[in-house]
C-alpha positions as CSV (number, residue, x, y, z in Angstrom):
1,M,15.6,-80.7,-16.6
2,I,17.9,-77.9,-15.5
3,Y,16.7,-75.9,-18.5
4,N,13.1,-76.6,-17.8
5,R,13.6,-75.7,-14.2
6,I,15.1,-72.4,-15.0
7,N,12.4,-71.6,-17.6
8,G,9.8,-72.7,-15.1
9,N,11.2,-70.4,-12.5
10,K,11.2,-67.5,-15.0
11,L,7.6,-68.3,-15.9
12,N,6.6,-68.4,-12.3
13,N,8.3,-65.1,-11.6
14,M,6.5,-63.5,-14.6
15,D,3.2,-65.0,-13.5
16,T,3.7,-63.6,-10.0
17,Q,4.6,-60.2,-11.4
18,I,1.6,-60.1,-13.8
19,S,-0.7,-61.3,-11.0
20,K,0.5,-58.5,-8.7
21,T,0.0,-55.8,-11.4
22,G,-3.8,-55.9,-11.1
23,P,-6.6,-53.5,-11.9
24,K,-6.3,-51.9,-8.5
25,D,-2.6,-51.1,-9.1
26,V,-3.3,-49.6,-12.5
27,F,-6.2,-47.5,-11.1
28,L,-4.4,-46.2,-8.0
29,N,-1.1,-45.3,-9.7
30,T,-2.7,-43.8,-12.8
31,L,-5.1,-41.7,-10.8
32,S,-2.4,-40.7,-8.3
33,F,-0.1,-39.3,-11.0
34,G,-3.0,-37.7,-12.8
35,V,-4.1,-35.7,-9.8
36,L,-0.4,-34.9,-9.1
37,Y,-0.2,-33.2,-12.5
38,G,-3.4,-31.3,-11.9
39,S,-2.2,-30.2,-8.5
40,I,1.1,-28.9,-9.7
41,V,-0.4,-27.0,-12.6
42,S,-3.1,-25.4,-10.5
43,F,-0.6,-24.5,-7.8
44,L,1.7,-22.8,-10.2
45,T,-1.2,-21.0,-11.8
46,M,-2.4,-19.8,-8.4
47,I,1.0,-18.5,-7.4
48,F,1.5,-16.8,-10.7
49,Q,-1.8,-14.9,-10.2
50,Y,-0.7,-13.9,-6.7
51,V,2.4,-12.4,-8.2
52,N,0.4,-10.6,-10.8
53,Y,-1.9,-9.2,-8.1
54,A,0.9,-8.1,-5.8
55,F,3.1,-6.6,-8.5
56,P,0.6,-5.3,-11.1
57,D,1.7,-4.5,-14.6
58,P,-0.1,-1.3,-15.9
59,L,0.1,-2.7,-19.4
60,D,-1.5,-6.0,-18.6
61,F,-3.6,-5.9,-15.5
62,Y,-7.2,-7.0,-15.3
63,V,-8.1,-7.7,-11.7
64,G,-11.3,-9.5,-12.7
65,R,-9.4,-12.0,-14.8
66,I,-6.8,-12.5,-12.0
67,L,-9.5,-13.2,-9.4
68,E,-11.3,-15.6,-11.6
69,T,-8.2,-17.5,-12.4
70,V,-7.3,-17.6,-8.7
71,R,-10.8,-19.0,-7.9
72,T,-10.5,-21.7,-10.6
73,S,-7.0,-22.8,-9.7
74,T,-7.8,-22.8,-6.0
75,S,-10.9,-24.9,-6.6
76,V,-8.9,-27.5,-8.6
77,L,-6.1,-27.6,-5.9
78,V,-8.5,-27.9,-3.0
79,V,-10.1,-31.0,-4.6
80,M,-7.2,-32.7,-6.3
81,F,-4.4,-32.3,-3.7
82,P,-6.3,-34.1,-0.9
83,I,-7.1,-36.9,-3.3
84,F,-3.4,-37.2,-4.2
85,L,-2.5,-37.4,-0.5
86,I,-5.1,-40.2,0.1
87,L,-4.0,-42.2,-2.9
88,A,-0.3,-41.8,-2.0
89,W,-1.1,-43.1,1.5
90,M,-3.0,-46.1,0.1
91,I,-0.2,-46.9,-2.3
92,E,2.5,-46.6,0.4
93,K,0.4,-48.8,2.7
94,D,0.2,-51.4,-0.1
95,F,3.9,-51.2,-0.6
96,K,4.5,-52.1,3.1
97,A,2.3,-55.2,2.7
98,N,3.8,-56.1,-0.7
99,P,7.3,-54.6,-1.0
100,E,7.9,-56.2,-4.4
101,K,5.2,-53.9,-5.9
102,R,7.6,-51.0,-5.7
103,N,9.5,-52.4,-8.7
104,L,6.4,-52.8,-10.9
105,K,7.3,-51.7,-14.4
106,F,4.0,-50.0,-14.8
107,R,4.7,-47.7,-11.8
108,K,8.3,-47.0,-13.0
109,W,6.9,-46.0,-16.4
110,L,4.5,-43.5,-14.7
111,T,7.3,-42.2,-12.5
112,F,9.7,-41.5,-15.5
113,L,6.7,-40.1,-17.4
114,T,6.2,-37.7,-14.5
115,L,9.9,-36.6,-14.6
116,F,9.6,-36.1,-18.4
117,A,6.4,-34.1,-18.0
118,A,8.0,-32.0,-15.3
119,A,11.0,-31.4,-17.5
120,V,8.9,-30.3,-20.4
121,T,6.8,-28.1,-18.2
122,V,9.9,-26.3,-16.8
123,I,11.3,-25.9,-20.3
124,V,8.1,-24.5,-21.7
125,D,7.4,-22.2,-18.7
126,L,10.9,-20.8,-18.8
127,I,10.7,-20.1,-22.5
128,I,7.4,-18.3,-22.0
129,L,8.7,-16.3,-19.1
130,V,12.0,-15.4,-20.9
131,N,9.9,-14.3,-23.9
132,R,7.7,-12.1,-21.7
133,F,10.9,-10.7,-20.0
134,Y,12.3,-9.7,-23.4
135,S,8.9,-8.2,-24.2
136,G,9.2,-5.8,-21.2
137,D,7.7,-7.9,-18.5
138,M,8.3,-6.6,-15.0
139,T,11.6,-7.8,-13.5
140,T,10.0,-8.6,-10.1
141,Q,7.3,-10.7,-11.7
142,F,9.8,-12.5,-13.9
143,F,12.2,-13.6,-11.1
144,L,9.4,-14.6,-8.7
145,K,7.7,-16.8,-11.4
146,V,10.9,-18.3,-12.5
147,A,11.8,-19.1,-8.9
148,T,8.4,-20.7,-8.3
149,V,8.7,-23.0,-11.3
150,L,12.3,-24.0,-10.5
151,I,11.5,-24.7,-6.8
152,V,8.4,-26.9,-7.7
153,A,10.3,-28.7,-10.5
154,A,13.4,-29.3,-8.4
155,G,11.3,-30.7,-5.5
156,T,9.3,-33.0,-7.8
157,F,12.5,-34.2,-9.5
158,A,14.3,-34.8,-6.2
159,Y,11.5,-36.7,-4.6
160,Y,10.7,-39.0,-7.5
161,L,14.3,-39.7,-8.4
162,W,14.7,-40.8,-4.8
163,D,11.5,-42.9,-5.1
164,V,12.8,-44.7,-8.2
165,K,16.0,-45.7,-6.3
166,R,14.2,-46.9,-3.2
167,K,14.6,-50.6,-2.4
168,P,11.7,-52.9,-1.6
169,G,11.0,-52.9,2.1
170,D,12.6,-49.5,2.7
171,K,10.8,-48.0,5.7
172,S,11.9,-44.4,5.2
173,K,9.8,-41.6,6.8
174,R,10.6,-39.2,4.0
175,P,7.2,-39.7,2.2
176,K,5.3,-38.8,5.3
177,N,7.6,-35.8,6.0
178,V,7.3,-34.6,2.4
179,A,3.5,-35.0,2.5
180,W,3.3,-32.9,5.7
181,A,5.6,-30.2,4.3
182,V,3.8,-29.9,1.0
183,G,0.4,-30.0,2.7
184,V,1.4,-27.0,4.9
185,I,2.6,-25.1,1.9
186,V,-0.6,-25.7,-0.1
187,L,-2.7,-24.9,2.9
188,V,-0.9,-21.6,3.5
189,S,-1.2,-20.8,-0.3
190,V,-4.9,-21.4,-0.3
191,I,-5.5,-19.4,2.9
192,A,-3.5,-16.5,1.3
193,G,-6.0,-16.6,-1.5
194,F,-8.8,-15.6,0.9
195,F,-6.9,-12.3,1.6
196,I,-6.6,-11.6,-2.1
197,V,-9.9,-13.0,-3.5
198,G,-11.9,-12.8,-0.3
199,S,-14.1,-15.4,1.4
200,P,-17.1,-16.9,-0.6
201,A,-19.5,-14.6,1.2
202,E,-17.4,-11.5,0.3
203,Q,-17.2,-12.8,-3.3
204,R,-20.9,-13.0,-3.5
205,E,-21.3,-9.5,-2.1
206,R,-18.8,-8.2,-4.6
207,R,-20.6,-9.9,-7.5
208,F,-23.8,-8.2,-6.4
209,D,-22.0,-4.8,-6.4
210,E,-20.6,-5.5,-9.9
211,Q,-24.1,-6.3,-11.1
212,R,-25.4,-3.0,-9.6
213,I,-22.7,-1.1,-11.5
214,E,-23.7,-2.9,-14.8
215,D,-27.3,-2.0,-14.2
216,L,-26.6,1.6,-13.4
217,R,-24.4,1.9,-16.5
218,D,-27.3,0.4,-18.6
219,I,-29.8,2.9,-17.1
220,Q,-27.4,5.8,-17.7
221,N,-27.1,4.9,-21.3
222,R,-30.9,4.7,-21.6
223,V,-31.3,8.1,-20.0
224,I,-28.8,9.6,-22.4
225,N,-30.6,7.9,-25.3
226,Y,-34.0,9.2,-24.1
227,W,-32.6,12.8,-24.0
228,S,-31.0,12.5,-27.4
229,R,-34.3,11.5,-28.9
230,K,-36.7,13.8,-27.1
231,G,-34.5,16.7,-25.9
232,I,-35.5,16.3,-22.3
233,L,-34.6,14.0,-19.4
234,P,-37.1,11.4,-18.3
235,G,-39.1,12.8,-15.4
236,S,-39.2,9.3,-13.9
237,I,-37.2,6.2,-14.3
238,D,-40.4,4.4,-15.3
239,N,-40.4,6.5,-18.5
240,L,-37.4,4.4,-19.7
241,Q,-39.6,1.3,-20.0
242,D,-39.9,0.3,-23.7
243,E,-42.4,-2.5,-24.4
244,L,-41.6,-2.4,-28.2
245,S,-37.9,-3.2,-27.6
246,G,-38.7,-5.5,-24.7
247,F,-36.5,-3.4,-22.3
248,R,-37.4,-3.7,-18.6
249,L,-35.8,-1.6,-16.0
250,P,-33.2,-3.6,-14.0
251,V,-33.7,-3.9,-10.2
252,D,-31.3,-4.5,-7.4
253,P,-30.2,-8.1,-7.8
254,E,-30.2,-8.7,-4.0
255,T,-33.2,-6.7,-2.7
256,E,-35.2,-6.5,-6.0
257,E,-35.8,-2.8,-5.2
258,N,-35.7,-0.1,-7.9
259,Y,-32.6,1.9,-8.3
260,G,-32.7,5.6,-7.4
261,Y,-33.1,8.2,-10.2
262,M,-33.7,12.0,-9.9
263,V,-33.5,14.9,-12.3
264,L,-31.3,17.6,-10.7
265,G,-32.1,20.2,-13.3
266,G,-31.2,21.1,-16.8
267,L,-29.0,18.3,-18.1
268,E,-28.1,16.9,-14.7
269,F,-29.4,13.8,-13.1
270,E,-28.3,11.2,-10.5
271,L,-28.5,7.5,-10.2
272,C,-28.4,5.8,-6.8
273,A,-27.8,2.3,-5.4
274,V,-27.0,0.6,-2.1
275,F,-23.6,-1.2,-2.2
276,N,-22.3,-4.0,0.1
277,A,-18.7,-2.7,0.3
278,T,-16.3,0.0,-0.9
279,S,-15.1,-0.4,-4.4
280,N,-11.6,-1.7,-5.0
281,D,-9.3,0.9,-6.6
282,R,-8.0,-1.7,-9.1
283,V,-11.5,-2.8,-10.0
284,E,-12.5,0.8,-10.5
285,R,-9.6,1.4,-13.0
286,E,-10.7,-1.7,-14.9
287,T,-14.3,-0.5,-14.9
288,L,-13.2,2.8,-16.4
289,R,-11.5,0.9,-19.3
290,K,-14.8,-0.8,-20.1
291,D,-17.0,2.3,-19.8
292,S,-17.0,4.2,-23.0
293,S,-18.4,7.3,-21.2
294,M,-15.4,7.3,-18.9
295,Y,-17.7,8.1,-15.9
296,S,-16.3,7.0,-12.5
297,W,-18.3,4.3,-10.6
298,E,-16.1,4.5,-7.5
299,H,-18.3,4.0,-4.5
300,G,-18.3,3.4,-0.7
301,E,-20.4,1.1,1.4
302,G,-24.2,1.8,1.7
303,R,-26.3,4.1,-0.4
304,V,-24.3,6.0,-3.1
305,C,-25.5,8.4,-5.7
306,F,-23.7,9.2,-9.0
307,E,-24.3,12.7,-10.4
308,R,-24.2,12.9,-14.2
309,T,-24.2,15.9,-16.6
310,I,-25.0,15.3,-20.2
311,D,-22.7,17.0,-22.7
312,P,-24.7,18.1,-25.7
313,E,-21.7,18.2,-27.9
314,L,-20.6,14.7,-26.9
315,H,-23.9,12.8,-26.8
316,K,-26.0,14.7,-29.3
317,I,-25.5,13.0,-32.7
318,E,-27.0,13.4,-36.1
319,G,-30.6,12.1,-36.3
320,G,-31.0,12.5,-32.5
321,L,-30.0,8.9,-31.8
322,I,-27.2,7.4,-29.7
323,P,-26.3,3.7,-29.9
324,I,-27.1,1.7,-26.8
325,P,-24.5,-0.9,-25.9
326,V,-25.8,-4.5,-26.2
327,R,-25.6,-6.4,-22.9
């Protein structure tokens, strides 16, 4: 009877444990750790891009790519981190009602998996950063990125190691304090992004300006091609219309008005557009890299005209044709 009683108690304990590890526990804990991983990765990515923007490397600096990465990582963080806080609050509330759930094997597995993933992330990131350092990466960038990874990893390790050692029924205020502290850090980081990337309204205006530059570059190439084939500049921008090739003149993406064009005489002409804001010096340098003609597209706010002079030796080619870049 003693044997049966002992076995019965063991079975009852196992049944109790199994019954308490229900679908709700699996869902909340799995989703919580999942959004935690996503939040950490997006936060590190965002901070890395801030460093790249603040300390640009002339050998590897593309502001468009940096801004796009900041937008993406910020979007992920803004969605995932609040979800993580809500799930953490729900789980902590459940622990207060059922203290024994803190020792669920399923949760402990997820916790140690988190520590393992954090360790692997730190190791891989440090290897990449050290490799870039030996490749000539800027010293300031290197130390700031390494410091960011180590701080995030150390914080994650410290908190979850403490969480693993917590006893059922522990009413520590540390989770709430940590949540507030991390929340403030994330909020400040996201707000900082508005000073780098700009507000959504500013981003939309910037995209309109970028499209205007692309359109003017296209028209410029068409004008040069027209001259190379006919030996004269088109008297009107409408002369660039080509029904056979299907080319239609681009118009301002915001106002849908035609861009300005005027022949200044001889081989000189100008193209005009109305811009929302002054061009960014870094964007301008990146634009020059993309523009095979090496013409500057730096502009201020409002109506700006770009004067161009065709160089016969540079643009006149055998057969009177000049290739038009495919958009």
